[in-house]
Gaussian input, Z-matrix of N, CA and C with variables (Angstrom, degrees):
# hf/3-21g

backbone

0 1
 N
 C     1     B1
 C     2     B2     1     A1
 N     3     B3     2     A2     1     D1
 C     4     B4     3     A3     2     D2
 C     5     B5     4     A4     3     D3
 N     6     B6     5     A5     4     D4
 C     7     B7     6     A6     5     D5
 C     8     B8     7     A7     6     D6
 N     9     B9     8     A8     7     D7
 C    10    B10     9     A9     8     D8
 C    11    B11    10    A10     9     D9
 N    12    B12    11    A11    10    D10
 C    13    B13    12    A12    11    D11
 C    14    B14    13    A13    12    D12
 N    15    B15    14    A14    13    D13
 C    16    B16    15    A15    14    D14
 C    17    B17    16    A16    15    D15
 N    18    B18    17    A17    16    D16
 C    19    B19    18    A18    17    D17
 C    20    B20    19    A19    18    D18
 N    21    B21    20    A20    19    D19
 C    22    B22    21    A21    20    D20
 C    23    B23    22    A22    21    D21
 N    24    B24    23    A23    22    D22
 C    25    B25    24    A24    23    D23
 C    26    B26    25    A25    24    D24
 N    27    B27    26    A26    25    D25
 C    28    B28    27    A27    26    D26
 C    29    B29    28    A28    27    D27
 N    30    B30    29    A29    28    D28
 C    31    B31    30    A30    29    D29
 C    32    B32    31    A31    30    D30
 N    33    B33    32    A32    31    D31
 C    34    B34    33    A33    32    D32
 C    35    B35    34    A34    33    D33
 N    36    B36    35    A35    34    D34
 C    37    B37    36    A36    35    D35
 C    38    B38    37    A37    36    D36
 N    39    B39    38    A38    37    D37
 C    40    B40    39    A39    38    D38
 C    41    B41    40    A40    39    D39
 N    42    B42    41    A41    40    D40
 C    43    B43    42    A42    41    D41
 C    44    B44    43    A43    42    D42
 N    45    B45    44    A44    43    D43
 C    46    B46    45    A45    44    D44
 C    47    B47    46    A46    45    D45
 N    48    B48    47    A47    46    D46
 C    49    B49    48    A48    47    D47
 C    50    B50    49    A49    48    D48
 N    51    B51    50    A50    49    D49
 C    52    B52    51    A51    50    D50
 C    53    B53    52    A52    51    D51
 N    54    B54    53    A53    52    D52
 C    55    B55    54    A54    53    D53
 C    56    B56    55    A55    54    D54
 N    57    B57    56    A56    55    D55
 C    58    B58    57    A57    56    D56
 C    59    B59    58    A58    57    D57
 N    60    B60    59    A59    58    D58
 C    61    B61    60    A60    59    D59
 C    62    B62    61    A61    60    D60
 N    63    B63    62    A62    61    D61
 C    64    B64    63    A63    62    D62
 C    65    B65    64    A64    63    D63
 N    66    B66    65    A65    64    D64
 C    67    B67    66    A66    65    D65
 C    68    B68    67    A67    66    D66
 N    69    B69    68    A68    67    D67
 C    70    B70    69    A69    68    D68
 C    71    B71    70    A70    69    D69
 N    72    B72    71    A71    70    D70
 C    73    B73    72    A72    71    D71
 C    74    B74    73    A73    72    D72
 N    75    B75    74    A74    73    D73
 C    76    B76    75    A75    74    D74
 C    77    B77    76    A76    75    D75
 N    78    B78    77    A77    76    D76
 C    79    B79    78    A78    77    D77
 C    80    B80    79    A79    78    D78
 N    81    B81    80    A80    79    D79
 C    82    B82    81    A81    80    D80
 C    83    B83    82    A82    81    D81
 N    84    B84    83    A83    82    D82
 C    85    B85    84    A84    83    D83
 C    86    B86    85    A85    84    D84
 N    87    B87    86    A86    85    D85
 C    88    B88    87    A87    86    D86
 C    89    B89    88    A88    87    D87
 N    90    B90    89    A89    88    D88
 C    91    B91    90    A90    89    D89
 C    92    B92    91    A91    90    D90
 N    93    B93    92    A92    91    D91
 C    94    B94    93    A93    92    D92
 C    95    B95    94    A94    93    D93
 N    96    B96    95    A95    94    D94
 C    97    B97    96    A96    95    D95
 C    98    B98    97    A97    96    D96
 N    99    B99    98    A98    97    D97
 C   100   B100    99    A99    98    D98
 C   101   B101   100   A100    99    D99
 N   102   B102   101   A101   100   D100
 C   103   B103   102   A102   101   D101
 C   104   B104   103   A103   102   D102
 N   105   B105   104   A104   103   D103
 C   106   B106   105   A105   104   D104
 C   107   B107   106   A106   105   D105
 N   108   B108   107   A107   106   D106
 C   109   B109   108   A108   107   D107
 C   110   B110   109   A109   108   D108
 N   111   B111   110   A110   109   D109
 C   112   B112   111   A111   110   D110
 C   113   B113   112   A112   111   D111
 N   114   B114   113   A113   112   D112
 C   115   B115   114   A114   113   D113
 C   116   B116   115   A115   114   D114
 N   117   B117   116   A116   115   D115
 C   118   B118   117   A117   116   D116
 C   119   B119   118   A118   117   D117
 N   120   B120   119   A119   118   D118
 C   121   B121   120   A120   119   D119
 C   122   B122   121   A121   120   D120
 N   123   B123   122   A122   121   D121
 C   124   B124   123   A123   122   D122
 C   125   B125   124   A124   123   D123
 N   126   B126   125   A125   124   D124
 C   127   B127   126   A126   125   D125
 C   128   B128   127   A127   126   D126
 N   129   B129   128   A128   127   D127
 C   130   B130   129   A129   128   D128
 C   131   B131   130   A130   129   D129
 N   132   B132   131   A131   130   D130
 C   133   B133   132   A132   131   D131
 C   134   B134   133   A133   132   D132
 N   135   B135   134   A134   133   D133
 C   136   B136   135   A135   134   D134
 C   137   B137   136   A136   135   D135
 N   138   B138   137   A137   136   D136
 C   139   B139   138   A138   137   D137
 C   140   B140   139   A139   138   D138
 N   141   B141   140   A140   139   D139
 C   142   B142   141   A141   140   D140
 C   143   B143   142   A142   141   D141
 N   144   B144   143   A143   142   D142
 C   145   B145   144   A144   143   D143
 C   146   B146   145   A145   144   D144
 N   147   B147   146   A146   145   D145
 C   148   B148   147   A147   146   D146
 C   149   B149   148   A148   147   D147
 N   150   B150   149   A149   148   D148
 C   151   B151   150   A150   149   D149
 C   152   B152   151   A151   150   D150
 N   153   B153   152   A152   151   D151
 C   154   B154   153   A153   152   D152
 C   155   B155   154   A154   153   D153
 N   156   B156   155   A155   154   D154
 C   157   B157   156   A156   155   D155
 C   158   B158   157   A157   156   D156
 N   159   B159   158   A158   157   D157
 C   160   B160   159   A159   158   D158
 C   161   B161   160   A160   159   D159
 N   162   B162   161   A161   160   D160
 C   163   B163   162   A162   161   D161
 C   164   B164   163   A163   162   D162
 N   165   B165   164   A164   163   D163
 C   166   B166   165   A165   164   D164
 C   167   B167   166   A166   165   D165
 N   168   B168   167   A167   166   D166
 C   169   B169   168   A168   167   D167
 C   170   B170   169   A169   168   D168
 N   171   B171   170   A170   169   D169
 C   172   B172   171   A171   170   D170
 C   173   B173   172   A172   171   D171
 N   174   B174   173   A173   172   D172
 C   175   B175   174   A174   173   D173
 C   176   B176   175   A175   174   D174
 N   177   B177   176   A176   175   D175
 C   178   B178   177   A177   176   D176
 C   179   B179   178   A178   177   D177
 N   180   B180   179   A179   178   D178
 C   181   B181   180   A180   179   D179
 C   182   B182   181   A181   180   D180
 N   183   B183   182   A182   181   D181
 C   184   B184   183   A183   182   D182
 C   185   B185   184   A184   183   D183
 N   186   B186   185   A185   184   D184
 C   187   B187   186   A186   185   D185
 C   188   B188   187   A187   186   D186
 N   189   B189   188   A188   187   D187
 C   190   B190   189   A189   188   D188
 C   191   B191   190   A190   189   D189
 N   192   B192   191   A191   190   D190
 C   193   B193   192   A192   191   D191
 C   194   B194   193   A193   192   D192
 N   195   B195   194   A194   193   D193
 C   196   B196   195   A195   194   D194
 C   197   B197   196   A196   195   D195
 N   198   B198   197   A197   196   D196
 C   199   B199   198   A198   197   D197
 C   200   B200   199   A199   198   D198
 N   201   B201   200   A200   199   D199
 C   202   B202   201   A201   200   D200
 C   203   B203   202   A202   201   D201
 N   204   B204   203   A203   202   D202
 C   205   B205   204   A204   203   D203
 C   206   B206   205   A205   204   D204
 N   207   B207   206   A206   205   D205
 C   208   B208   207   A207   206   D206
 C   209   B209   208   A208   207   D207
 N   210   B210   209   A209   208   D208
 C   211   B211   210   A210   209   D209
 C   212   B212   211   A211   210   D210
 N   213   B213   212   A212   211   D211
 C   214   B214   213   A213   212   D212
 C   215   B215   214   A214   213   D213
 N   216   B216   215   A215   214   D214
 C   217   B217   216   A216   215   D215
 C   218   B218   217   A217   216   D216
 N   219   B219   218   A218   217   D217
 C   220   B220   219   A219   218   D218
 C   221   B221   220   A220   219   D219
 N   222   B222   221   A221   220   D220
 C   223   B223   222   A222   221   D221
 C   224   B224   223   A223   222   D222
 N   225   B225   224   A224   223   D223
 C   226   B226   225   A225   224   D224
 C   227   B227   226   A226   225   D225
 N   228   B228   227   A227   226   D226
 C   229   B229   228   A228   227   D227
 C   230   B230   229   A229   228   D228
 N   231   B231   230   A230   229   D229
 C   232   B232   231   A231   230   D230
 C   233   B233   232   A232   231   D231
 N   234   B234   233   A233   232   D232
 C   235   B235   234   A234   233   D233
 C   236   B236   235   A235   234   D234
 N   237   B237   236   A236   235   D235
 C   238   B238   237   A237   236   D236
 C   239   B239   238   A238   237   D237
 N   240   B240   239   A239   238   D238
 C   241   B241   240   A240   239   D239
 C   242   B242   241   A241   240   D240
 N   243   B243   242   A242   241   D241
 C   244   B244   243   A243   242   D242
 C   245   B245   244   A244   243   D243
 N   246   B246   245   A245   244   D244
 C   247   B247   246   A246   245   D245
 C   248   B248   247   A247   246   D246
 N   249   B249   248   A248   247   D247
 C   250   B250   249   A249   248   D248
 C   251   B251   250   A250   249   D249
 N   252   B252   251   A251   250   D250
 C   253   B253   252   A252   251   D251
 C   254   B254   253   A253   252   D252
 N   255   B255   254   A254   253   D253
 C   256   B256   255   A255   254   D254
 C   257   B257   256   A256   255   D255

   B1=1.4819
   B2=1.5626
   B3=1.2972
   B4=1.4896
   B5=1.5312
   B6=1.3417
   B7=1.4313
   B8=1.5953
   B9=1.3777
   B10=1.4941
   B11=1.4509
   B12=1.3968
   B13=1.5267
   B14=1.4593
   B15=1.3892
   B16=1.4538
   B17=1.5019
   B18=1.3450
   B19=1.4492
   B20=1.5562
   B21=1.3130
   B22=1.5357
   B23=1.4798
   B24=1.3292
   B25=1.4643
   B26=1.5251
   B27=1.3516
   B28=1.4689
   B29=1.5400
   B30=1.2914
   B31=1.4913
   B32=1.5447
   B33=1.3339
   B34=1.5099
   B35=1.4627
   B36=1.3348
   B37=1.4631
   B38=1.5148
   B39=1.2750
   B40=1.4744
   B41=1.4921
   B42=1.3582
   B43=1.4724
   B44=1.4856
   B45=1.3129
   B46=1.5146
   B47=1.5095
   B48=1.4307
   B49=1.4417
   B50=1.5988
   B51=1.2862
   B52=1.5053
   B53=1.4806
   B54=1.3057
   B55=1.5185
   B56=1.5349
   B57=1.2901
   B58=1.4622
   B59=1.4255
   B60=1.3322
   B61=1.4786
   B62=1.5707
   B63=1.3437
   B64=1.5092
   B65=1.5532
   B66=1.2507
   B67=1.4485
   B68=1.4539
   B69=1.3607
   B70=1.4281
   B71=1.6094
   B72=1.3331
   B73=1.4294
   B74=1.5482
   B75=1.3930
   B76=1.4211
   B77=1.5107
   B78=1.4076
   B79=1.4247
   B80=1.5507
   B81=1.2469
   B82=1.4981
   B83=1.5218
   B84=1.2337
   B85=1.4353
   B86=1.5608
   B87=1.3118
   B88=1.4650
   B89=1.5598
   B90=1.3425
   B91=1.4635
   B92=1.5565
   B93=1.2941
   B94=1.4476
   B95=1.5123
   B96=1.4106
   B97=1.3504
   B98=1.5141
   B99=1.2610
   B100=1.4680
   B101=1.5012
   B102=1.3261
   B103=1.5523
   B104=1.4891
   B105=1.3120
   B106=1.4650
   B107=1.5327
   B108=1.2634
   B109=1.4719
   B110=1.5282
   B111=1.3509
   B112=1.4504
   B113=1.4574
   B114=1.3334
   B115=1.5188
   B116=1.5264
   B117=1.4245
   B118=1.4425
   B119=1.4206
   B120=1.2860
   B121=1.4398
   B122=1.5129
   B123=1.2596
   B124=1.5035
   B125=1.5946
   B126=1.3376
   B127=1.4374
   B128=1.5131
   B129=1.2580
   B130=1.4380
   B131=1.4953
   B132=1.4413
   B133=1.4884
   B134=1.5690
   B135=1.2869
   B136=1.4517
   B137=1.5564
   B138=1.3007
   B139=1.4932
   B140=1.4471
   B141=1.3180
   B142=1.4159
   B143=1.5681
   B144=1.3121
   B145=1.5096
   B146=1.5342
   B147=1.3878
   B148=1.3426
   B149=1.5354
   B150=1.3642
   B151=1.3680
   B152=1.5676
   B153=1.3134
   B154=1.5359
   B155=1.4974
   B156=1.2835
   B157=1.4411
   B158=1.5470
   B159=1.3851
   B160=1.4028
   B161=1.5035
   B162=1.3164
   B163=1.4511
   B164=1.5453
   B165=1.2812
   B166=1.5352
   B167=1.5978
   B168=1.2929
   B169=1.4383
   B170=1.4955
   B171=1.4019
   B172=1.5134
   B173=1.4944
   B174=1.3330
   B175=1.4168
   B176=1.5179
   B177=1.3612
   B178=1.5186
   B179=1.4185
   B180=1.3245
   B181=1.4267
   B182=1.5872
   B183=1.3430
   B184=1.5188
   B185=1.5758
   B186=1.3504
   B187=1.5248
   B188=1.4512
   B189=1.3432
   B190=1.4954
   B191=1.5361
   B192=1.3088
   B193=1.4538
   B194=1.4984
   B195=1.3769
   B196=1.3224
   B197=1.5420
   B198=1.3416
   B199=1.5254
   B200=1.4409
   B201=1.3291
   B202=1.4493
   B203=1.5465
   B204=1.3058
   B205=1.5045
   B206=1.4954
   B207=1.3730
   B208=1.4952
   B209=1.4546
   B210=1.3234
   B211=1.5272
   B212=1.4738
   B213=1.3829
   B214=1.4638
   B215=1.5628
   B216=1.3204
   B217=1.4491
   B218=1.6374
   B219=1.2847
   B220=1.5254
   B221=1.5325
   B222=1.4056
   B223=1.4057
   B224=1.6204
   B225=1.3444
   B226=1.4741
   B227=1.4945
   B228=1.3210
   B229=1.4937
   B230=1.5416
   B231=1.3493
   B232=1.5608
   B233=1.5919
   B234=1.3540
   B235=1.4340
   B236=1.5841
   B237=1.2973
   B238=1.5004
   B239=1.4037
   B240=1.3601
   B241=1.4593
   B242=1.4867
   B243=1.3518
   B244=1.4708
   B245=1.5126
   B246=1.3121
   B247=1.5421
   B248=1.4988
   B249=1.3846
   B250=1.4353
   B251=1.5777
   B252=1.3494
   B253=1.4930
   B254=1.4695
   B255=1.3683
   B256=1.3998
   B257=1.4216
   A1=102.33
   A2=110.73
   A3=120.10
   A4=107.36
   A5=114.63
   A6=122.02
   A7=103.63
   A8=120.08
   A9=120.34
   A10=112.52
   A11=115.59
   A12=111.14
   A13=116.89
   A14=114.98
   A15=117.49
   A16=113.24
   A17=115.91
   A18=119.23
   A19=108.45
   A20=117.27
   A21=117.16
   A22=113.05
   A23=120.98
   A24=126.01
   A25=113.42
   A26=115.59
   A27=118.19
   A28=115.71
   A29=114.86
   A30=115.18
   A31=116.09
   A32=114.40
   A33=116.48
   A34=110.52
   A35=118.42
   A36=122.60
   A37=107.59
   A38=119.77
   A39=119.70
   A40=115.72
   A41=117.89
   A42=122.84
   A43=108.10
   A44=118.36
   A45=120.48
   A46=108.61
   A47=117.36
   A48=115.74
   A49=107.46
   A50=119.13
   A51=119.69
   A52=111.62
   A53=117.67
   A54=116.45
   A55=112.41
   A56=117.96
   A57=122.40
   A58=113.98
   A59=116.65
   A60=118.84
   A61=113.12
   A62=111.51
   A63=116.76
   A64=109.28
   A65=118.07
   A66=124.52
   A67=112.68
   A68=118.64
   A69=123.75
   A70=109.66
   A71=115.74
   A72=113.88
   A73=114.71
   A74=112.15
   A75=116.76
   A76=114.63
   A77=111.79
   A78=118.60
   A79=112.53
   A80=117.06
   A81=121.93
   A82=106.65
   A83=116.44
   A84=117.32
   A85=119.03
   A86=114.75
   A87=117.94
   A88=119.75
   A89=114.13
   A90=120.21
   A91=110.21
   A92=111.53
   A93=118.53
   A94=109.54
   A95=119.88
   A96=124.45
   A97=116.14
   A98=117.86
   A99=121.23
   A100=112.14
   A101=114.05
   A102=117.79
   A103=106.97
   A104=120.40
   A105=120.22
   A106=111.36
   A107=118.00
   A108=122.86
   A109=111.18
   A110=114.11
   A111=120.32
   A112=116.58
   A113=116.52
   A114=125.93
   A115=110.55
   A116=112.20
   A117=116.99
   A118=113.07
   A119=115.08
   A120=123.17
   A121=114.16
   A122=116.44
   A123=125.87
   A124=111.27
   A125=116.06
   A126=116.16
   A127=113.48
   A128=119.70
   A129=122.89
   A130=108.70
   A131=115.90
   A132=116.73
   A133=112.81
   A134=120.29
   A135=119.61
   A136=107.04
   A137=119.32
   A138=116.95
   A139=113.47
   A140=121.37
   A141=125.54
   A142=111.50
   A143=112.67
   A144=119.54
   A145=110.66
   A146=120.89
   A147=123.80
   A148=113.16
   A149=118.62
   A150=123.94
   A151=107.23
   A152=116.90
   A153=124.75
   A154=107.12
   A155=121.51
   A156=122.26
   A157=112.67
   A158=114.27
   A159=119.78
   A160=116.03
   A161=114.41
   A162=117.28
   A163=110.83
   A164=119.11
   A165=120.44
   A166=105.02
   A167=117.32
   A168=121.16
   A169=114.75
   A170=112.04
   A171=118.40
   A172=109.45
   A173=121.77
   A174=123.66
   A175=112.13
   A176=113.58
   A177=115.58
   A178=112.12
   A179=121.91
   A180=122.67
   A181=113.00
   A182=110.91
   A183=116.40
   A184=106.90
   A185=117.30
   A186=118.44
   A187=111.19
   A188=119.27
   A189=119.14
   A190=108.94
   A191=119.56
   A192=117.99
   A193=113.08
   A194=116.29
   A195=120.60
   A196=115.68
   A197=112.74
   A198=118.60
   A199=112.34
   A200=122.08
   A201=124.59
   A202=111.07
   A203=112.51
   A204=121.03
   A205=116.33
   A206=109.75
   A207=114.32
   A208=118.71
   A209=112.81
   A210=115.49
   A211=111.69
   A212=116.65
   A213=119.35
   A214=109.50
   A215=116.21
   A216=122.39
   A217=108.73
   A218=112.82
   A219=114.52
   A220=110.43
   A221=116.52
   A222=117.20
   A223=112.65
   A224=110.73
   A225=115.23
   A226=109.50
   A227=122.89
   A228=126.45
   A229=104.62
   A230=114.70
   A231=120.37
   A232=106.94
   A233=117.40
   A234=121.75
   A235=109.81
   A236=119.40
   A237=122.82
   A238=110.63
   A239=121.40
   A240=122.65
   A241=110.95
   A242=113.29
   A243=117.57
   A244=114.09
   A245=113.60
   A246=118.06
   A247=106.18
   A248=119.18
   A249=120.53
   A250=115.86
   A251=111.52
   A252=112.61
   A253=110.21
   A254=123.27
   A255=124.19
   A256=117.15
   D1=143.94
   D2=178.75
   D3=-80.84
   D4=135.33
   D5=-177.54
   D6=-83.29
   D7=126.24
   D8=-177.16
   D9=-66.82
   D10=-28.16
   D11=175.33
   D12=-62.53
   D13=-35.88
   D14=179.04
   D15=-65.13
   D16=-36.16
   D17=-176.74
   D18=-69.43
   D19=-30.75
   D20=178.55
   D21=-86.79
   D22=-26.59
   D23=-175.50
   D24=-82.41
   D25=-33.65
   D26=179.50
   D27=-60.00
   D28=-51.01
   D29=174.85
   D30=-62.71
   D31=-32.46
   D32=176.67
   D33=-68.53
   D34=-36.25
   D35=-176.98
   D36=-72.29
   D37=-37.17
   D38=174.51
   D39=-64.71
   D40=-37.44
   D41=178.76
   D42=-71.03
   D43=-39.63
   D44=-179.34
   D45=-65.09
   D46=-38.34
   D47=-177.94
   D48=-73.07
   D49=-34.45
   D50=174.55
   D51=-61.88
   D52=-44.66
   D53=-178.78
   D54=-70.49
   D55=-33.24
   D56=168.59
   D57=-59.67
   D58=-48.86
   D59=178.44
   D60=-59.51
   D61=-38.61
   D62=-178.12
   D63=-66.28
   D64=-41.33
   D65=-179.16
   D66=-67.79
   D67=-42.99
   D68=176.52
   D69=-69.15
   D70=-37.80
   D71=179.44
   D72=-71.15
   D73=-25.21
   D74=176.35
   D75=-67.81
   D76=-39.71
   D77=178.25
   D78=-79.24
   D79=-27.71
   D80=178.78
   D81=-103.84
   D82=91.28
   D83=-173.74
   D84=-65.55
   D85=-22.27
   D86=177.40
   D87=-69.24
   D88=-16.93
   D89=-177.94
   D90=-113.45
   D91=159.76
   D92=175.48
   D93=-106.97
   D94=159.14
   D95=-177.48
   D96=-55.99
   D97=-37.95
   D98=-179.19
   D99=-66.13
   D100=-40.74
   D101=176.99
   D102=-62.16
   D103=-46.97
   D104=-176.30
   D105=-66.56
   D106=-43.03
   D107=176.25
   D108=-54.35
   D109=-46.89
   D110=175.05
   D111=-57.16
   D112=-40.10
   D113=178.33
   D114=-66.69
   D115=-38.38
   D116=176.94
   D117=-67.85
   D118=-43.97
   D119=179.76
   D120=-61.79
   D121=-29.48
   D122=176.01
   D123=-67.89
   D124=-28.45
   D125=179.84
   D126=-68.43
   D127=159.52
   D128=172.79
   D129=-66.39
   D130=160.51
   D131=-173.54
   D132=-59.61
   D133=-34.51
   D134=179.25
   D135=-66.23
   D136=-42.02
   D137=178.82
   D138=-67.78
   D139=-34.81
   D140=175.29
   D141=-60.00
   D142=-46.02
   D143=177.76
   D144=-64.07
   D145=-38.43
   D146=178.97
   D147=-65.13
   D148=-44.29
   D149=-177.76
   D150=-65.28
   D151=-50.71
   D152=-179.44
   D153=-57.86
   D154=-50.76
   D155=-175.80
   D156=-63.73
   D157=-37.12
   D158=175.05
   D159=-61.48
   D160=-53.49
   D161=-179.37
   D162=-68.62
   D163=-44.37
   D164=-177.41
   D165=-65.47
   D166=-43.08
   D167=179.84
   D168=-54.88
   D169=-48.62
   D170=176.39
   D171=-61.92
   D172=-36.56
   D173=177.15
   D174=-62.52
   D175=-39.31
   D176=176.52
   D177=-72.08
   D178=-36.26
   D179=177.06
   D180=-64.12
   D181=-39.25
   D182=-177.55
   D183=-70.44
   D184=-32.82
   D185=177.93
   D186=-71.63
   D187=-36.31
   D188=176.40
   D189=-68.78
   D190=-34.89
   D191=176.95
   D192=-68.15
   D193=-38.55
   D194=174.82
   D195=-62.85
   D196=-35.44
   D197=177.79
   D198=-62.46
   D199=-18.73
   D200=-178.59
   D201=-70.26
   D202=-19.67
   D203=178.46
   D204=-98.49
   D205=13.46
   D206=178.99
   D207=70.82
   D208=-153.23
   D209=-173.40
   D210=-66.75
   D211=-34.15
   D212=179.76
   D213=-63.56
   D214=-42.94
   D215=-178.14
   D216=-62.57
   D217=-43.57
   D218=-177.53
   D219=-71.06
   D220=-33.97
   D221=176.43
   D222=-62.93
   D223=-42.85
   D224=-179.38
   D225=-69.63
   D226=-30.23
   D227=178.96
   D228=-66.27
   D229=-51.07
   D230=-175.71
   D231=-60.86
   D232=-44.49
   D233=178.87
   D234=-61.37
   D235=-40.71
   D236=178.09
   D237=-65.09
   D238=-38.92
   D239=-179.73
   D240=-67.40
   D241=-43.55
   D242=178.54
   D243=-61.42
   D244=-42.18
   D245=178.65
   D246=-63.65
   D247=-47.07
   D248=-176.37
   D249=-63.06
   D250=-32.27
   D251=-178.88
   D252=-86.71
   D253=-30.41
   D254=-176.32
   D255=-79.73

């Protein structure tokens, strides 16, 4: 029998890995997102979780810091993320 937790968590993990790869590729201009996603996928599951938690955790902390400056801070944070990913 298929565990319903796995059917919900696998697509979430793939999306989180893709977002992490896009953010790292945006900051590391010499690499593309597909290359970084492949390198993350080659890591053991614990390593993948550590990389994704680190990058997404830093994104959360930066968003909370930007929120301290109100609407202007959040707008600048959103703009910075868009520039980084694009």
